[in-house]
Each structure stands twice: as structure tokens, then as C-alpha cells.
C-alpha positions as CSV (number, residue, x, y, z in Angstrom):
1,M,-13.5,11.3,16.2
2,D,-13.3,9.9,19.3
3,N,-13.7,11.3,23.0
4,A,-10.1,11.1,23.8
5,C,-8.8,14.4,23.5
6,S,-6.1,16.1,24.9
7,M,-6.3,19.2,27.0
8,Q,-5.5,21.6,23.6
9,G,-8.3,19.8,21.9
10,D,-6.3,17.7,19.8
11,C,-8.3,14.3,18.9
12,Q,-7.6,11.2,17.0
13,F,-9.5,9.9,14.3
14,V,-9.7,6.9,12.8
15,L,-11.4,6.1,8.9
16,A,-12.2,2.6,8.5
17,L,-13.8,0.9,5.5
18,K,-16.3,-1.8,6.7
19,K,-16.6,-4.8,3.7
20,P,-19.4,-6.7,2.8
21,D,-18.0,-9.4,4.3
22,G,-18.0,-7.6,7.9
23,S,-14.4,-7.4,7.7
24,V,-13.2,-3.7,8.8
25,K,-9.9,-2.3,7.4
26,V,-8.3,1.2,9.1
27,V,-7.2,2.9,6.0
28,A,-6.1,6.2,7.8
29,S,-5.9,7.7,11.0
30,G,-4.2,10.9,12.6
31,N,-5.0,14.0,14.7
32,G,-7.6,16.8,14.3
33,L,-8.9,19.8,16.7
34,L,-12.2,19.4,18.8
35,G,-14.8,21.0,16.4
36,H,-13.1,21.1,13.3
37,P,-13.6,19.5,10.3
38,V,-11.8,16.2,9.3
39,T,-12.0,16.2,5.4
40,L,-11.6,13.3,3.0
41,S,-10.6,14.6,-0.4
42,L,-12.9,13.8,-3.4
43,N,-10.4,11.1,-5.2
44,Y,-10.3,9.4,-1.6
45,R,-6.0,9.6,-1.1
46,K,-6.0,12.1,1.1
47,V,-7.7,13.1,4.7
48,F,-7.0,17.0,5.5
49,T,-7.3,18.2,9.1
50,E,-7.0,21.5,11.1
51,E,-4.4,21.2,13.8
52,I,-2.0,22.7,16.2
53,N,1.7,22.6,16.4
54,D,3.8,22.9,19.7
55,S,4.0,26.4,19.4
56,A,0.3,26.6,19.4
57,Q,0.3,27.8,15.8
58,P,-2.5,26.1,13.6
59,F,-1.8,24.1,10.3
60,V,-3.5,22.0,7.9
61,G,-2.5,18.3,8.7
62,S,-2.5,15.7,5.4
63,Y,-2.5,12.1,5.9
64,D,-2.5,9.5,3.1
65,V,-5.4,6.8,2.8
66,E,-4.5,3.2,2.2
67,E,-6.2,1.6,-0.9
68,F,-9.2,0.0,-0.4
69,K,-8.7,-3.9,-1.5
């Protein structure tokens, strides 16, 4: 998570892979709530977040993770 959050506490996240050669690849990005978990699935294929929709209702967000190549 970064410190660029909206007034509603919605924050952007980036999941990046740093390879041994020093290169970095962003494999997932999305939004989550400030102070709430952003969870990587055990098979490394999805990221789950807690978010709030435009009607201020909470929901679980889901983002795909690109393959690590």
C-alpha cells in the first residue's frame, strides 16, 4: 500500500516481483481500504482486498496476479 489514499480511505496497492537480475515486474495492482488486509492467495494467483463501493457498501475485491516469468 502507498500513502496516496482517497478521503474514503481507498488506497492503491502494487504487488511486484524483484528478480535476481535486479529487474522488477508489477504482477498485480488494485485498491484496498486503509488499515485493512490485502491478501495474496496460497497459490499466488489472486489478491483479495476489502473495499467500499460508490454506495458506501463493503465488498471483497479480487485481482488476478500475472505469471512470474
